[in-house]
VOKOLTOR-42204 format. One record per residue: residue number from 1; residue in one letter; x, y, z of N, C-alpha, C in turn. Coordinates in steps of 0.001 Angstrom, whole numbers, always signed. Example, Ala and Ser with C-alpha at 12.3 -4.5 7.8 and 13.67 -1.06 7.14 Angstrom:
// VOKOLTOR-42204
- 1,A,+13190,-5690,+7800,+12300,-4500,+7800,+13200,-3300,+7800
- 2,S,+12850,-2250,+7080,+13670,-1060,+7140,+12900,+30,+7870
This chain:
// VOKOLTOR-42204
- 1,M,+185843,+199984,+208849,+186430,+199334,+209519,+185674,+197977,+208087
- 2,N,+186845,+197908,+207508,+186700,+196897,+206149,+187522,+195441,+206026
- 3,T,+187902,+195591,+206728,+189346,+194659,+207311,+189305,+193746,+208657
- 4,L,+190054,+192745,+209002,+190476,+192148,+209523,+191886,+191644,+209362
- 5,S,+192517,+191860,+209860,+194176,+190834,+210302,+193927,+189679,+210821
- 6,A,+194594,+188490,+210046,+194612,+187110,+210897,+195500,+187641,+211918
- 7,E,+196218,+188280,+211718,+197178,+188852,+213495,+195626,+189970,+214577
- 8,T,+195441,+190061,+214348,+194327,+190931,+214772,+193431,+190293,+215598
- 9,I,+193306,+189236,+214431,+191655,+188513,+215335,+192440,+187164,+216352
- 10,R,+193610,+186876,+215904,+194535,+185629,+216642,+194763,+186886,+218044
- 11,R,+194897,+188288,+217958,+195218,+188672,+219018,+193867,+188977,+219850
- 12,L,+193054,+189318,+219418,+191355,+189428,+220161,+191024,+187938,+220455
- 13,M,+191017,+186991,+220056,+190882,+185601,+220444,+191655,+185152,+221960
- 14,R,+192985,+185601,+221761,+193210,+185741,+223192,+192955,+186443,+224032
- 15,Q,+192790,+187509,+223795,+192770,+189176,+224907,+191195,+188177,+225385
- 16,N,+190385,+187484,+225130,+189267,+187741,+225141,+188687,+186334,+225226
- 17,R,+189964,+185565,+225705,+189896,+183839,+226087,+189133,+183448,+225089
- 18,K,+189377,+183150,+224046,+187589,+182503,+222818,+189180,+181431,+221696
- 19,T,+188352,+180411,+221994,+189081,+179084,+221951,+188728,+178545,+220761
- 20,I,+189480,+177761,+219245,+188071,+177363,+218470,+187378,+176844,+218595
- 21,R,+187420,+175654,+219108,+186083,+175252,+219065,+184900,+175577,+219741
- 22,G,+185827,+176553,+221323,+184237,+177421,+221948,+182997,+177808,+220221
- 23,I,+184106,+179390,+219845,+183703,+179829,+218690,+182298,+179153,+217649
- 24,A,+182981,+178018,+217537,+182576,+176747,+216178,+181148,+176751,+217348
- 25,Q,+181160,+175733,+218272,+179925,+176099,+219408,+178995,+176899,+219264
- 26,E,+179187,+177933,+219747,+178413,+178993,+219909,+177344,+179847,+219477
- 27,W,+178778,+180006,+218224,+178222,+180758,+216710,+177880,+179204,+215561
- 28,N,+177613,+178173,+215523,+177274,+177508,+214697,+178306,+177247,+213657
- 29,L,+179180,+177527,+213609,+180624,+177752,+212249,+181349,+175849,+212844
- 30,T,+181968,+175852,+211396,+182591,+174896,+211062,+183847,+175159,+212392
- 31,M,+184324,+174006,+212684,+186291,+174592,+212845,+186834,+174993,+211856
- 32,K,+186830,+174407,+210956,+187468,+174495,+209496,+186890,+176023,+209576
- 33,R,+186394,+176752,+209257,+186164,+177974,+208803,+186621,+178372,+210084
- 34,V,+186679,+178579,+211312,+187131,+179104,+212370,+188862,+179581,+212180
- 35,R,+189509,+178160,+211720,+190574,+177824,+211094,+191353,+179516,+210513
- 36,Q,+190214,+178755,+209400,+190754,+179567,+208073,+190470,+181575,+208166
- 37,V,+189561,+181822,+208901,+189889,+183235,+209521,+190859,+183062,+210339
- 38,R,+191139,+182449,+211473,+192564,+182448,+212428,+193551,+183031,+210839
- 39,T,+193733,+182788,+209508,+195059,+182037,+209755,+194955,+183560,+208329
- 40,Q,+193432,+183580,+207546,+193787,+184744,+206672,+192574,+185733,+207201
- 41,G,+192101,+186121,+208397,+191262,+187316,+207997,+190338,+187407,+207753
- 42,V,+189985,+188690,+207280,+188023,+188679,+206662,+187692,+189892,+206142
- 43,S,+187370,+190270,+205122,+187217,+191390,+204549,+185981,+191808,+204078
- 44,G,+185485,+192750,+204070,+183326,+192881,+204272,+183222,+193551,+205503
- 45,E,+182554,+194707,+204904,+182441,+195262,+206648,+180701,+194699,+207112
- 46,H,+179897,+193715,+207057,+179307,+192846,+207286,+179875,+192064,+208106
- 47,Y,+181054,+190993,+207072,+182256,+189852,+207587,+182319,+190693,+209465
- 48,V,+183174,+191672,+209314,+184074,+192429,+210197,+183303,+192579,+211341
- 49,M,+182153,+193243,+211446,+181272,+193316,+212394,+180649,+191880,+213362
- 50,D,+180831,+191077,+212623,+180177,+189286,+212371,+181205,+189046,+213575
- 51,W,+182124,+189076,+212668,+183854,+188650,+213496,+184174,+189501,+215007
- 52,L,+183914,+191059,+214921,+184169,+191856,+216050,+183178,+190811,+217282
- 53,E,+181886,+191011,+216493,+180689,+190325,+217783,+181245,+189078,+218132
- 54,I,+181413,+188327,+217461,+182583,+186697,+218088,+182740,+187151,+219085
- 55,L,+184027,+187297,+219118,+185397,+187374,+219377,+185290,+188398,+220606
- 56,T,+184568,+190075,+220692,+184447,+190298,+221499,+183040,+191134,+222433
- 57,G,+181820,+190103,+222213,+180790,+189918,+222036,+179944,+191797,+221820
- 58,D,+180827,+192753,+220971,+180124,+193925,+220899,+180775,+194040,+219805
- 59,P,+179948,+194773,+218558,+180030,+194643,+217124,+180640,+195879,+216484
- 60,R,+180446,+196591,+218102,+180957,+198402,+217226,+182694,+197792,+217874
- 61,Y,+183070,+197060,+219298,+184279,+197542,+219009,+185263,+197538,+217598
- 62,V,+186723,+198366,+217854,+187551,+198279,+216469,+188797,+198601,+216970
- 63,A,+189024,+197521,+217055,+190594,+196681,+217316,+191428,+197770,+215673
- 64,C,+191979,+199247,+216764,+192883,+199849,+215764,+194686,+200010,+216734
- 65,D,+195333,+199356,+215864,+196543,+199463,+216239,+197443,+200371,+215997
- 66,A,+197223,+201482,+214999,+198023,+202131,+214340,+197337,+203071,+214797
- 67,T,+196362,+203896,+215674,+196197,+205369,+216098,+195861,+204566,+217235
- 68,A,+196613,+204269,+217813,+196073,+203724,+219408,+197480,+204601,+219782
- 69,P,+197339,+205190,+221175,+198322,+205605,+222113,+199143,+205048,+222910
- 70,P,+200710,+205307,+222558,+201018,+204311,+223672,+200726,+203502,+224866
- 71,R,+200845,+201756,+225296,+200284,+201134,+225755,+200788,+201833,+227164
- 72,R,+200416,+202046,+228699,+200784,+201256,+229645,+200843,+199891,+230151
- 73,P,+202548,+199957,+231339,+202103,+197912,+231468,+201290,+197786,+232138
- 74,G,+200190,+196603,+231938,+199308,+196075,+232315,+197684,+196558,+232584
- 75,H,+197773,+197504,+231747,+196459,+198060,+231271,+196007,+197939,+229164
- 76,R,+195332,+197867,+229036,+194592,+197789,+227615,+193416,+198780,+227004
- 77,A,+193990,+199641,+225897,+193112,+200597,+225918,+191680,+199817,+224523
- 78,L,+190506,+199951,+225242,+189132,+200092,+224146,+188839,+201357,+223122
- 79,W,+188456,+200798,+222228,+188009,+201638,+221582,+186988,+201321,+220779
- 80,R,+185999,+202171,+220692,+185277,+202363,+220927,+183923,+203098,+220033
- 81,L,+183440,+202861,+218976,+183469,+203813,+217898,+181653,+204467,+218855
- 82,G,+182188,+205859,+218598,+180870,+206509,+219002,+180755,+207324,+220538
- 83,H,+181936,+206793,+220903,+182580,+207763,+222291,+183740,+208500,+221876
- 84,G,+184622,+208681,+220977,+185413,+209583,+221197,+186762,+209265,+221766
- 85,E,+186728,+208791,+222728,+187321,+208395,+224497,+187798,+206731,+224151
- 86,E,+189082,+207170,+224633,+189743,+205863,+225385,+189422,+205322,+226285
- 87,E,+188871,+203856,+226426,+188555,+203616,+227529,+189706,+202349,+228356
- 88,T,+190218,+203048,+229156,+191183,+201946,+229918,+190682,+201388,+231320
- 89,V,+191151,+199978,+230731,+191043,+198705,+231534,+192103,+198469,+232341
- 90,A,+192278,+198284,+233602,+192988,+197546,+234031,+193367,+196298,+234137
- 91,D,+194254,+195255,+233386,+194227,+193864,+232986,+193894,+192833,+235203
């Protein structure tokens, strides 16, 4: 994956309860940079992996909305490279 859209980044921040200030402090980034990524997204394989690690704690996490199966209410699907299967976790 070479890009993360701004919408996906905001969704992952909400899902993983990450704040702009929290990310900036934990990863030694400026709040301005975190806001920029929230509005513009990121491009480039290494930037995407870095931001996936920042947002989820796992750089292998792949957020793919287009290929995800229909979601059941109260459940979320986590897609990981190398597993080939969906991992469903109750909210």
